[in-house]
C-alpha positions as CSV (number, residue, x, y, z in Angstrom):
1,M,-6.7,21.7,-7.7
2,D,-3.7,19.8,-9.0
3,N,-4.6,16.3,-10.2
4,N,-1.6,15.0,-8.1
5,M,-4.0,15.4,-5.2
6,F,-6.3,12.7,-6.7
7,N,-3.9,10.1,-8.2
8,N,-2.8,8.7,-4.8
9,K,-5.5,8.2,-2.1
10,I,-5.7,5.8,0.8
11,Y,-8.3,5.3,3.4
12,L,-7.7,3.2,6.6
13,E,-9.6,2.2,9.7
14,G,-7.6,0.6,12.4
15,K,-6.0,0.6,15.8
16,V,-2.8,2.2,17.1
17,I,-0.3,-0.4,18.3
18,S,2.8,1.6,19.0
19,D,4.0,4.8,20.6
20,L,4.7,7.8,18.5
21,T,8.4,8.1,17.4
22,F,9.9,11.2,15.9
23,S,10.5,11.0,12.2
24,H,11.7,14.4,10.9
25,E,11.1,18.1,11.0
26,M,10.2,20.3,8.0
27,Y,9.8,24.1,8.2
28,G,9.5,23.9,12.0
29,E,6.8,21.3,11.9
30,G,7.5,17.9,13.5
31,F,6.4,14.7,12.0
32,Y,5.9,11.4,13.9
33,N,5.5,7.7,13.0
34,F,3.4,5.0,14.6
35,E,2.3,1.5,13.7
36,F,-1.3,1.0,12.8
37,E,-3.1,-2.4,12.7
38,V,-5.8,-2.7,10.0
39,S,-8.0,-5.8,9.9
40,R,-8.5,-7.5,6.7
41,L,-12.0,-8.7,5.6
42,S,-10.6,-12.2,6.3
43,D,-9.3,-13.2,9.8
44,T,-5.8,-11.6,9.5
45,S,-4.6,-8.0,9.7
46,D,-1.9,-5.7,8.2
47,V,0.5,-3.6,10.3
48,L,1.2,-0.4,8.5
49,V,3.4,2.7,9.2
50,I,1.6,6.0,9.5
51,T,3.5,9.4,9.3
52,V,1.6,12.3,10.8
53,S,2.2,16.0,11.5
54,E,2.2,17.1,15.1
55,R,-0.3,19.7,14.2
56,L,-2.7,17.2,12.7
57,I,-2.9,15.2,15.9
58,A,-3.4,18.1,18.3
59,G,-6.3,17.1,20.5
60,I,-6.6,13.6,19.1
61,D,-5.8,10.5,21.2
62,V,-3.2,8.5,19.4
63,S,-2.1,6.3,22.3
64,I,-1.8,2.6,22.0
65,G,-5.3,1.0,21.5
66,S,-6.9,4.1,20.0
67,E,-9.1,3.4,17.0
68,L,-8.7,5.9,14.2
69,V,-9.6,6.7,10.6
70,V,-6.6,7.8,8.5
71,D,-7.0,9.5,5.1
72,G,-3.9,10.2,3.1
73,Q,-1.4,9.2,0.5
74,L,1.1,6.3,0.2
75,R,4.6,7.7,0.0
76,S,8.0,6.2,-0.7
77,Y,11.6,7.1,0.0
78,N,15.0,5.5,-0.1
79,K,16.9,4.7,3.1
80,F,20.4,3.3,3.5
81,V,20.0,0.1,5.6
82,D,22.6,-2.6,6.1
83,G,24.9,-1.5,3.4
84,S,22.3,-1.0,0.7
85,N,19.4,1.3,-0.3
86,R,15.9,0.2,0.6
87,L,12.6,1.5,-0.6
88,I,10.5,2.5,2.5
89,L,6.8,2.9,2.3
90,T,4.7,5.0,4.7
91,V,1.2,6.3,4.8
92,F,1.3,10.1,4.9
93,A,-1.8,11.2,6.8
94,R,-3.7,14.2,5.5
95,D,-6.6,13.7,7.9
96,I,-6.9,11.7,11.1
97,R,-9.9,11.3,13.4
98,E,-11.5,9.1,15.9
99,L,-13.2,5.9,14.5
100,K,-16.8,6.1,15.5
101,E,-18.4,3.5,13.2
102,R,-16.6,0.8,11.2
103,G,-17.2,0.8,7.5
104,K,-17.5,-2.2,5.1
105,N,-13.9,-1.9,3.8
106,P,-11.2,-0.7,6.2
107,N,-8.3,-0.6,3.8
108,Q,-8.8,1.1,0.4
109,I,-6.2,2.6,-1.9
110,F,-6.4,4.1,-5.4
111,L,-3.3,4.9,-7.5
112,D,-2.9,6.4,-11.0
113,G,0.7,6.0,-12.1
114,Y,3.1,4.8,-14.7
115,I,4.8,1.4,-15.0
116,C,8.6,2.0,-14.4
117,K,9.8,-1.6,-14.6
118,A,8.6,-4.4,-16.8
119,P,5.9,-6.4,-15.0
120,V,7.2,-9.8,-13.7
121,Y,4.6,-12.6,-14.2
122,R,5.1,-15.9,-12.4
123,T,3.2,-18.8,-10.9
124,T,3.5,-20.5,-7.5
125,P,4.3,-24.2,-7.2
126,F,0.6,-24.8,-7.1
127,G,-0.1,-22.9,-10.2
128,R,-1.5,-19.6,-8.9
129,E,-0.7,-16.6,-11.1
130,I,1.1,-13.5,-9.7
131,A,2.5,-10.4,-11.3
132,D,4.7,-7.8,-9.7
133,M,4.8,-4.2,-10.9
134,L,6.5,-1.0,-9.8
135,L,4.4,2.1,-10.3
136,A,5.7,5.7,-10.4
137,V,3.0,8.0,-9.0
138,N,3.5,11.7,-9.5
139,R,3.5,14.0,-6.5
140,L,3.6,17.8,-6.2
141,Y,6.9,19.7,-6.8
142,N,8.1,17.3,-9.6
143,K,8.5,14.4,-7.2
144,S,7.3,10.8,-7.6
145,D,6.5,7.9,-5.3
146,Y,7.6,4.4,-6.4
147,I,5.1,1.9,-5.2
148,P,5.4,-1.9,-5.4
149,T,2.1,-3.6,-6.5
150,I,1.1,-7.2,-6.8
151,A,-1.7,-8.6,-9.0
152,W,-3.3,-12.1,-8.9
153,G,-5.2,-14.3,-11.3
154,R,-6.8,-12.5,-14.3
155,N,-5.2,-9.2,-13.2
156,S,-1.8,-10.8,-13.3
157,R,-2.5,-12.1,-16.9
158,F,-3.5,-8.5,-17.9
159,C,-0.2,-7.3,-16.6
160,K,1.6,-9.4,-19.2
161,S,0.2,-7.0,-21.9
162,L,1.6,-3.9,-20.1
163,E,4.8,-2.1,-20.9
164,V,7.2,0.4,-19.2
165,G,5.6,3.8,-19.5
166,D,2.0,2.6,-19.6
167,N,-0.4,4.7,-17.5
168,I,-2.6,2.6,-15.4
169,R,-5.0,2.9,-12.5
170,V,-5.3,0.4,-9.7
171,W,-7.7,-0.1,-6.8
172,G,-6.9,-2.4,-3.9
173,R,-5.4,-2.4,-0.4
174,L,-2.1,-1.8,1.2
175,Q,-0.7,-4.9,2.8
176,S,2.2,-6.0,5.0
177,R,3.7,-9.4,4.2
178,E,6.3,-11.3,6.2
179,Y,8.9,-13.3,4.4
180,Q,12.2,-15.0,5.2
181,K,15.4,-13.9,3.6
182,K,18.5,-16.2,3.5
183,I,21.6,-14.2,4.4
184,S,24.0,-17.1,4.7
185,D,24.0,-20.9,4.4
186,T,22.9,-21.2,8.0
187,E,21.1,-17.9,8.8
188,V,17.6,-16.8,7.7
189,V,16.0,-13.5,8.9
190,K,12.4,-12.5,8.9
191,K,11.5,-9.3,7.1
192,V,8.4,-7.4,6.2
193,A,7.4,-6.2,2.7
194,Y,4.8,-3.6,2.0
195,E,2.9,-3.6,-1.3
196,V,-0.4,-2.7,-2.9
197,S,-2.5,-5.8,-3.5
198,I,-4.6,-5.1,-6.6
199,S,-8.3,-6.0,-6.8
200,K,-9.1,-4.0,-9.9
201,M,-7.1,-2.2,-12.6
202,E,-7.4,-0.5,-15.9
203,R,-5.2,1.1,-18.5
204,V,-5.7,4.8,-18.9
205,T,-6.8,5.8,-22.4
206,D,-7.8,9.1,-24.0
207,E,-11.5,8.2,-23.3
208,N,-11.2,7.7,-19.5
209,R,-8.2,10.0,-18.8
210,N,-10.3,12.8,-17.3
211,N,-12.4,10.6,-15.0
212,I,-11.7,11.2,-11.3
213,A,-11.5,8.0,-9.3
214,V,-13.3,7.6,-6.0
215,I,-12.2,5.5,-3.1
216,G,-14.8,2.9,-2.6
217,R,-15.2,1.8,-6.2
218,V,-14.6,-1.8,-5.2
219,D,-17.6,-3.0,-3.4
220,E,-17.6,-5.3,-0.3
221,D,-18.5,-8.5,-2.0
222,E,-15.8,-8.0,-4.7
223,A,-13.2,-7.1,-2.1
224,V,-14.0,-10.2,0.0
225,D,-13.7,-12.5,-3.1
226,A,-10.4,-10.8,-4.1
227,E,-9.0,-11.1,-0.6
228,T,-10.0,-14.8,-0.3
229,S,-8.2,-15.7,-3.5
230,V,-5.2,-13.5,-2.6
231,S,-5.0,-15.0,0.9
232,N,-4.8,-18.5,-0.6
233,A,-2.0,-17.5,-2.9
234,E,-0.2,-15.6,-0.2
235,N,-0.1,-18.8,2.0
236,E,2.1,-20.4,-0.7
237,V,4.6,-17.6,-0.9
238,V,4.6,-16.0,2.6
239,N,7.5,-18.2,3.7
240,E,9.4,-18.1,0.5
241,V,13.2,-17.7,1.0
242,I,14.5,-15.1,-1.3
């Protein structure tokens, strides 16, 4: 099987919070979007967009309030919005089923990709360290998904040593984050950003290149610790006007 099936994997447990809306049709197969609320290990939640084939949900209840498990990949595409191109992220479902028993970690993602923009390291006004990276993750048919990621603390310091073209692997969760954008001297609008919050990362070397990653590598205690520190830092930047 092509390794592109293994370099982009996401597992989500959550609740449907919107009706299905038509997305597109491909080779006679219809695809639909819906919003999916995934609880964090802390007291908040992320609202993510799921794209699913009509064939995949045949016989499955995807009405508002339904609790589901979604296995798939994180995809990106460009969309022309308000006069400019925007990078849109969506979870492309490869399997979807009823949630019968909640697991320890409801939001897990693994990516194996290449840095396509120089990492940006910064600190918040209170001294918390953050690094932003854009990963290009290969997909079948010579396509790539461009995925924003964000690292914190020691992971952000590690990012300072990385360069464009480096092959890295990251483990973490997909998050939604509200922020405010200033569009004039008197007007500010609320927007939502989607990004992968990194809890563990490594540079790919000749020694570990053939290792196949498994969702679930980050254990519950480590995920809780990472989320607690991330939540504290997010509180400082969530209302940042950019």
